[in-house]
VOPAGU-2260 file (C-alpha; in pm, 1 decimal, decimal comma):
REM VOPAGU-2260
SITE   aa  ch    i         X         Y         Z
SITE  UNK   A    0   14370,9    8951,3    9496,5
SITE  UNK   A    1   14538,9    9232,8    9304,5
SITE  UNK   A    2   14363,3    9565,2    9274,5
SITE  UNK   A    3   14333,1    9555,7    8893,0
SITE  UNK   A    4   14177,0    9206,2    8903,7
SITE  UNK   A    5   13934,9    9315,7    9178,3
SITE  UNK   A    6   13841,0    9623,1    8976,9
SITE  UNK   A    7   13781,2    9409,0    8668,0
SITE  UNK   A    8   13553,0    9166,4    8854,3
SITE  UNK   A    9   13349,7    9446,8    9014,8
SITE  UNK   A   10   13330,6    9634,8    8685,2
SITE  UNK   A   11   13206,1    9323,9    8508,3
SITE  UNK   A   12   12944,5    9273,2    8778,0
SITE  UNK   A   13   12812,7    9628,0    8737,7
SITE  UNK   A   14   12825,5    9589,2    8360,7
SITE  UNK   A   15   12610,8    9274,9    8376,5
SITE  UNK   A   16   12347,2    9460,7    8578,8
SITE  UNK   A   17   12309,5    9736,9    8319,0
SITE  UNK   A   18   12338,4    9505,3    8018,7
SITE  UNK   A   19   12039,2    9300,0    8131,9
SITE  UNK   A   20   11801,5    9581,1    8224,7
SITE  UNK   A   21   11479,0    9385,6    8177,4
SITE  UNK   A   22   11580,8    9083,9    8384,1
SITE  UNK   A   23   11743,8    9310,5    8644,7
SITE  UNK   A   24   11425,5    9519,1    8668,1
SITE  UNK   A   25   11210,3    9207,3    8707,1
SITE  UNK   A   26   11438,5    9076,4    8981,3
SITE  UNK   A   27   11434,7    9411,9    9160,6
SITE  UNK   A   28   11054,3    9433,3    9158,1
SITE  UNK   A   29   11003,1    9079,8    9285,3
SITE  UNK   A   30   11275,5    9109,2    9549,7
SITE  UNK   A   31   11134,8    9444,3    9663,1
SITE  UNK   A   32   10788,1    9292,9    9692,1
SITE  UNK   A   33   10914,4    9000,6    9901,5
SITE  UNK   A   34   11127,6    9227,6   10121,9
SITE  UNK   A   35   10839,8    9471,1   10178,5
SITE  UNK   A   36   10614,7    9183,5   10288,7
SITE  UNK   A   37   10886,4    9065,1   10525,8
SITE  UNK   A   38   10933,5    9423,7   10648,1
SITE  UNK   A   39   10564,2    9450,1   10737,9
SITE  UNK   A   40   10586,7    9144,8   10963,3
SITE  UNK   A   41   10922,0    9258,2   11103,7
SITE  UNK   A   42   10773,3    9594,7   11203,6
SITE  UNK   A   43   10463,9    9425,5   11348,1
SITE  UNK   A   44   10690,8    9205,2   11557,9
SITE  UNK   A   45   10890,9    9505,5   11679,6
SITE  UNK   A   46   10573,8    9688,5   11784,3
SITE  UNK   A   47   10427,3    9383,5   11958,2
SITE  UNK   A   48   10752,1    9348,8   12156,3
SITE  UNK   A   49   10730,7    9721,0   12234,8
SITE  UNK   A   50   10371,2    9682,3   12359,2
SITE  UNK   A   51   10476,2    9390,7   12580,2
SITE  UNK   A   52   10764,2    9596,4   12721,4
SITE  UNK   A   53   10528,3    9887,1   12798,7
SITE  UNK   A   54   10279,8    9655,7   12967,1
SITE  UNK   A   55   10564,1    9497,1   13164,9
SITE  UNK   A   56   10654,7    9837,5   13305,8
SITE  UNK   A   57   10297,8    9903,2   13420,7
SITE  UNK   A   58   10120,9    9569,0   13440,4
SITE  UNK   A   59   10119,2    9395,5   13775,5
SITE  UNK   A   60    9900,0    9220,6   14025,1
SITE  UNK   A   61    9762,5    9308,7   14367,0
SITE  UNK   A   62    9844,3    9106,0   14676,1
SITE  UNK   A   63    9579,5    9145,3   14947,4
SITE  UNK   A   64    9674,7    9089,9   15311,3
SITE  UNK   A   65    9452,7    8942,0   15582,7
SITE  UNK   A   66    9249,7    9205,0   15769,3
SITE  UNK   A   67    9374,5    9090,0   16109,5
SITE  UNK   A   68    9744,2    9127,5   16014,4
SITE  UNK   A   69    9940,9    9384,1   16213,4
SITE  UNK   A   70   10135,8    9667,4   16050,5
SITE  UNK   A   71   10456,0    9481,9   16133,4
SITE  UNK   A   72   10328,7    9169,2   15956,7
SITE  UNK   A   73   10226,2    9378,8   15657,0
SITE  UNK   A   74   10579,9    9521,2   15636,9
SITE  UNK   A   75   10721,4    9170,5   15660,4
SITE  UNK   A   76   10508,4    9061,3   15364,4
SITE  UNK   A   77   10634,1    9362,2   15167,2
SITE  UNK   A   78   10998,2    9276,9   15242,0
SITE  UNK   A   79   10946,1    8917,6   15129,0
SITE  UNK   A   80   10778,8    9028,1   14805,6
SITE  UNK   A   81   11060,7    9269,1   14722,2
SITE  UNK   A   82   11314,5    8990,7   14781,3
SITE  UNK   A   83   11162,4    8769,6   14508,5
SITE  UNK   A   84   11361,9    8754,9   14187,2
SITE  UNK   A   85   11165,5    8913,5   13901,5
SITE  UNK   A   86   10980,9    9171,7   14114,0
SITE  UNK   A   87   11037,5    9525,4   13986,1
SITE  UNK   A   88   10832,2    9735,1   14230,7
SITE  UNK   A   89   10608,9    9669,4   14530,6
SITE  UNK   A   90   10382,5    9958,3   14632,0
SITE  UNK   A   91   10197,0    9945,1   14964,6
SITE  UNK   A   92    9825,2   10037,6   14965,6
SITE  UNK   A   93    9683,7   10092,8   15316,4
SITE  UNK   A   94    9328,7   10011,4   15424,9
SITE  UNK   A   95    9246,2   10382,9   15425,7
SITE  UNK   A   96    9378,3   10424,0   15069,9
SITE  UNK   A   97    9176,1   10121,0   14957,1
SITE  UNK   A   98    8860,4   10271,4   15105,9
SITE  UNK   A   99    8924,7   10610,1   14942,9
SITE  UNK   A  100    8985,5   10443,6   14603,9
SITE  UNK   A  101    8656,3   10258,1   14637,2
SITE  UNK   A  102    8478,7   10586,4   14719,5
SITE  UNK   A  103    8619,9   10739,6   14402,1
SITE  UNK   A  104    8485,5   10448,0   14201,7
SITE  UNK   A  105    8140,3   10488,9   14355,5
SITE  UNK   A  106    8141,9   10860,1   14269,0
SITE  UNK   A  107    7806,7   11017,3   14359,3
SITE  UNK   A  108    7701,9   10699,8   14540,3
SITE  UNK   A  109    7996,5   10695,7   14783,3
SITE  UNK   A  110    7751,2   10756,7   15071,0
SITE  UNK   A  111    7685,1   10382,7   15052,9
SITE  UNK   A  112    8029,9   10333,7   15207,3
SITE  UNK   A  113    7970,3   10569,5   15499,9
SITE  UNK   A  114    7933,2   10280,9   15742,3
SITE  UNK   A  115    8281,8   10153,1   15664,8
SITE  UNK   A  116    8463,0   10459,6   15799,5
SITE  UNK   A  117    8489,9   10314,0   16151,1
SITE  UNK   A  118    8482,8    9945,7   16053,0
SITE  UNK   A  119    8704,9    9931,7   15743,7
SITE  UNK   A  120    8665,7    9590,7   15578,8
SITE  UNK   A  121    8895,8    9674,1   15287,8
SITE  UNK   A  122    9230,9    9493,5   15327,6
SITE  UNK   A  123    9573,8    9646,8   15287,1
SITE  UNK   A  124    9761,6    9530,0   14980,8
SITE  UNK   A  125   10076,0    9551,8   14768,8
SITE  UNK   A  126   10065,2    9640,4   14398,1
SITE  UNK   A  127   10346,5    9437,8   14241,2
SITE  UNK   A  128   10505,4    9495,1   13898,8
SITE  UNK   A  129   10749,5    9255,2   13735,8
SITE  UNK   A  130   11065,8    9277,3   13528,1
SITE  UNK   A  131   10930,3    9005,0   13296,4
SITE  UNK   A  132   10563,0    8918,7   13245,4
SITE  UNK   A  133   10653,5    8553,6   13190,5
SITE  UNK   A  134   10742,1    8531,0   13560,3
SITE  UNK   A  135   10390,3    8631,2   13670,4
SITE  UNK   A  136   10264,4    8283,0   13756,5
SITE  UNK   A  137   10588,4    8178,4   13926,0
SITE  UNK   A  138   10605,6    8492,6   14144,0
SITE  UNK   A  139   10238,4    8462,4   14244,6
SITE  UNK   A  140   10287,3    8101,2   14350,1
SITE  UNK   A  141   10575,7    8207,8   14574,8
SITE  UNK   A  142   10374,8    8488,9   14732,7
SITE  UNK   A  143   10083,5    8257,3   14808,3
SITE  UNK   A  144   10315,2    8052,9   15032,4
SITE  UNK   A  145   10368,8    8353,7   15262,8
SITE  UNK   A  146   10173,3    8401,6   15585,7
SITE  UNK   A  147    9886,0    8652,2   15605,8
SITE  UNK   A  148    9811,8    8644,8   15229,6
SITE  UNK   A  149    9438,7    8672,4   15160,9
SITE  UNK   A  150    9429,3    8657,1   14781,9
SITE  UNK   A  151    9595,0    8781,6   14463,4
SITE  UNK   A  152    9415,3    8954,1   14177,3
SITE  UNK   A  153    9582,4    8985,0   13838,8
SITE  UNK   A  154    9520,3    9012,0   13467,7
SITE  UNK   A  155    9691,2    8690,9   13365,4
SITE  UNK   A  156    9467,8    8658,7   13059,0
SITE  UNK   A  157    9591,6    8991,1   12924,6
SITE  UNK   A  158    9951,2    8898,5   13000,7
SITE  UNK   A  159    9921,9    8554,5   12841,3
SITE  UNK   A  160    9747,7    8693,9   12532,6
SITE  UNK   A  161   10020,1    8953,1   12476,6
SITE  UNK   A  162   10301,3    8700,9   12519,3
SITE  UNK   A  163   10131,0    8447,7   12289,3
SITE  UNK   A  164   10067,9    8719,3   12030,9
SITE  UNK   A  165   10433,7    8826,8   12040,1
SITE  UNK   A  166   10553,7    8466,6   12004,6
SITE  UNK   A  167   10304,6    8404,8   11722,4
SITE  UNK   A  168   10427,0    8708,8   11528,6
SITE  UNK   A  169   10787,3    8591,2   11569,7
SITE  UNK   A  170   10703,9    8243,8   11437,1
SITE  UNK   A  171   10504,8    8382,6   11142,5
SITE  UNK   A  172   10784,7    8629,2   11060,2
SITE  UNK   A  173   11041,5    8347,8   11070,5
SITE  UNK   A  174   10835,7    8122,9   10841,0
SITE  UNK   A  175   10769,8    8408,0   10596,7
SITE  UNK   A  176   11138,8    8500,7   10598,4
SITE  UNK   A  177   11239,0    8144,5   10506,6
SITE  UNK   A  178   10980,1    8128,9   10224,7
SITE  UNK   A  179   11079,4    8469,8   10088,7
SITE  UNK   A  180   11450,1    8384,6   10099,8
SITE  UNK   A  181   11387,1    8064,4    9899,9
SITE  UNK   A  182   11171,5    8251,3    9646,1
SITE  UNK   A  183   11425,9    8534,0    9612,4
SITE  UNK   A  184   11718,2    8294,4    9568,3
SITE  UNK   A  185   11522,1    8113,6    9294,9
SITE  UNK   A  186   11444,8    8445,3    9119,4
SITE  UNK   A  187   11802,7    8572,5    9137,3
SITE  UNK   A  188   11940,7    8235,3    9024,7
SITE  UNK   A  189   11715,1    8226,3    8718,9
SITE  UNK   A  190   11780,6    8590,5    8632,5
SITE  UNK   A  191   12157,3    8544,9    8637,3
SITE  UNK   A  192   12124,2    8211,1    8462,3
SITE  UNK   A  193   11988,9    8400,5    8159,6
SITE  UNK   A  194   12301,0    8617,1    8157,2
SITE  UNK   A  195   12526,9    8316,4    8199,1
SITE  UNK   A  196   12348,3    8127,3    7921,8
SITE  UNK   A  197   12391,7    8421,3    7683,0
SITE  UNK   A  198   12765,6    8425,8    7761,2
SITE  UNK   A  199   12818,4    8050,2    7769,3
SITE  UNK   A  200   13056,2    8056,7    7469,5
SITE  UNK   A  201   13262,4    8334,8    7629,5
SITE  UNK   A  202   13278,0    8133,9    7953,8
SITE  UNK   A  203   13391,5    7821,9    7762,8
SITE  UNK   A  204   13669,8    8018,4    7593,3
SITE  UNK   A  205   13780,3    8164,3    7928,6
SITE  UNK   A  206   13801,1    7813,4    8073,8
SITE  UNK   A  207   14004,1    7691,7    7776,6
SITE  UNK   A  208   14261,3    7968,8    7820,6
SITE  UNK   A  209   14302,9    7880,0    8187,4
SITE  UNK   A  210   14064,8    8109,0    8376,8
SITE  UNK   A  211   13972,1    7966,0    8715,1
SITE  UNK   A  212   13613,4    7901,1    8821,9
SITE  UNK   A  213   13646,7    8173,5    9082,6
SITE  UNK   A  214   13758,1    8431,8    8825,5
SITE  UNK   A  215   13458,3    8347,0    8605,3
SITE  UNK   A  216   13210,6    8322,7    8893,0
SITE  UNK   A  217   13286,9    8648,0    9080,0
SITE  UNK   A  218   13141,6    8900,2    8828,4
SITE  UNK   A  219   12810,5    8713,6    8845,7
SITE  UNK   A  220   12823,5    8701,6    9226,4
SITE  UNK   A  221   12884,7    9077,0    9227,0
SITE  UNK   A  222   12585,4    9118,5    8992,7
SITE  UNK   A  223   12361,3    8924,3    9231,5
SITE  UNK   A  224   12488,6    9121,9    9530,3
SITE  UNK   A  225   12423,8    9453,7    9353,4
SITE  UNK   A  226   12066,1    9351,2    9271,7
SITE  UNK   A  227   12019,2    9247,7    9635,9
SITE  UNK   A  228   12160,1    9576,9    9769,8
SITE  UNK   A  229   11946,9    9785,6    9532,4
SITE  UNK   A  230   11633,0    9588,3    9629,3
SITE  UNK   A  231   11716,1    9634,9    9997,8
SITE  UNK   A  232   11769,6   10010,4    9962,7
SITE  UNK   A  233   11445,6   10060,0    9766,8
SITE  UNK   A  234   11249,5    9845,6   10014,3
SITE  UNK   A  235   11385,6   10036,1   10315,6
SITE  UNK   A  236   11281,1   10371,2   10163,8
SITE  UNK   A  237   10931,2   10247,3   10068,0
SITE  UNK   A  238   10870,2   10072,9   10402,6
SITE  UNK   A  239   11004,3   10375,2   10591,8
SITE  UNK   A  240   10776,4   10627,1   10420,6
SITE  UNK   A  241   10470,9   10400,2   10441,9
SITE  UNK   A  242   10524,7   10315,3   10809,4
SITE  UNK   A  243   10595,4   10676,2   10912,6
SITE  UNK   A  244   10279,3   10792,0   10731,6
SITE  UNK   A  245   10057,6   10524,2   10893,0
SITE  UNK   A  246   10220,3   10546,5   11238,5
SITE  UNK   A  247   10171,7   10923,6   11258,5
SITE  UNK   A  248    9799,3   10886,3   11202,2
SITE  UNK   A  249    9765,4   10589,9   11437,7
SITE  UNK   A  250    9945,1   10764,8   11724,1
SITE  UNK   A  251    9709,3   11062,9   11697,1
SITE  UNK   A  252    9399,4   10842,0   11679,6
SITE  UNK   A  253    9150,1   10824,3   11967,1
SITE  UNK   A  254    9203,7   10448,7   12001,8
SITE  UNK   A  255    9579,4   10475,4   12067,6
SITE  UNK   A  256    9524,0   10758,6   12313,6
SITE  UNK   A  257    9254,3   10556,5   12487,7
SITE  UNK   A  258    9477,8   10250,8   12542,3
SITE  UNK   A  259    9773,2   10480,7   12620,0
SITE  UNK   A  260   10015,4   10290,9   12395,2
SITE  UNK   A  261   10285,9   10424,4   12165,8
SITE  UNK   A  262   10442,1   10287,9   11847,3
SITE  UNK   A  263   10810,0   10233,1   11777,3
SITE  UNK   A  264   10942,6   10511,2   11553,4
SITE  UNK   A  265   11101,4   10402,9   11225,4
SITE  UNK   A  266   11425,2   10578,4   11319,2
SITE  UNK   A  267   11453,4   10352,2   11626,5
SITE  UNK   A  268   11421,7   10045,4   11402,5
SITE  UNK   A  269   11633,2   10180,1   11116,1
SITE  UNK   A  270   11966,8   10027,6   11217,4
SITE  UNK   A  271   11823,8    9679,0   11267,7
SITE  UNK   A  272   11617,6    9700,9   10945,8
SITE  UNK   A  273   11920,4    9813,5   10741,8
SITE  UNK   A  274   12132,0    9532,4   10887,9
SITE  UNK   A  275   11867,7    9264,6   10822,3
SITE  UNK   A  276   11779,9    9389,3   10473,0
SITE  UNK   A  277   12140,0    9429,6   10357,6
SITE  UNK   A  278   12237,4    9090,9   10496,8
SITE  UNK   A  279   11939,9    8933,6   10320,8
SITE  UNK   A  280   11998,3    9120,1    9994,6
SITE  UNK   A  281   12370,1    9045,8    9971,2
SITE  UNK   A  282   12329,4    8687,3   10092,4
SITE  UNK   A  283   12039,4    8605,5    9861,0
SITE  UNK   A  284   12214,8    8765,5    9563,5
SITE  UNK   A  285   12541,5    8580,6    9623,3
SITE  UNK   A  286   12375,6    8241,4    9684,3
SITE  UNK   A  287   12151,7    8281,4    9379,5
SITE  UNK   A  288   12454,4    8360,6    9162,8
SITE  UNK   A  289   12650,9    8061,3    9285,0
SITE  UNK   A  290   12356,4    7830,3    9216,0
SITE  UNK   A  291   12308,8    7967,9    8863,2
SITE  UNK   A  292   12677,9    7913,6    8777,1
SITE  UNK   A  293   12706,8    7547,4    8877,7
SITE  UNK   A  294   12599,0    7404,7    8543,6
SITE  UNK   A  295   12842,0    7615,3    8340,5
SITE  UNK   A  296   13146,6    7566,2    8561,2
SITE  UNK   A  297   13143,2    7188,2    8563,6
SITE  UNK   A  298   13466,2    7042,2    8436,3
């Protein structure tokens, strides 16, 4: 396509945006609203995934070894655990360490454990962390087949809840995205249809003098893409300021400090948010324009 033709089509697209200020403004507001709603769920999904990743790095289970196992057998169990695919770390806790930890839990009442100094009934164990929480059940089943394993304690309910929550957010975000895309395409299509209808005579004349459908269609596609880009840019700024404001207060709250969890910063999500929003904005605008032109470009 020659430069002067390309410039004409882009210029016409920009011209259409400013000629139809009311319809463009309405489209921008509705698209911004739908994109902001989608952004809320997108950010929630990112933070849930971040929480899961943080728990994965710290969450594990404890493998207790039979009391009558020798030190050599305990080492053998440790080697087998570390050899399992999906195991990140395996930290050995001796009987003495287990007893001392229990004393700390008892606090002022640790005298109750005085009789266990010589006859330590607390078993040695391994604290195991995983590379992926989804492997928890599979890894535990493997460990239970080893010799000298007494029992395994874990927080599978917490793990399962987090994974289910993350998957639920992803599904909800996907459904909302599909609904918002359909709504936005409908809005853009109807907005541009008003412009096309007002210029229907001009379009008919252009077709009579030999203008191709593509030449007629492109200014309106550009118009839709511009509306989509503007809506994306406005939404990113609004979502960014709102999230940064809320996140700063949440991070400093007693609750977040108590659970020792952090939030994803907006700057860390910025690239992915810009990519998703711009792709949505340009795609929705272009598709909406094409749909609105079909009636007027029929031969």
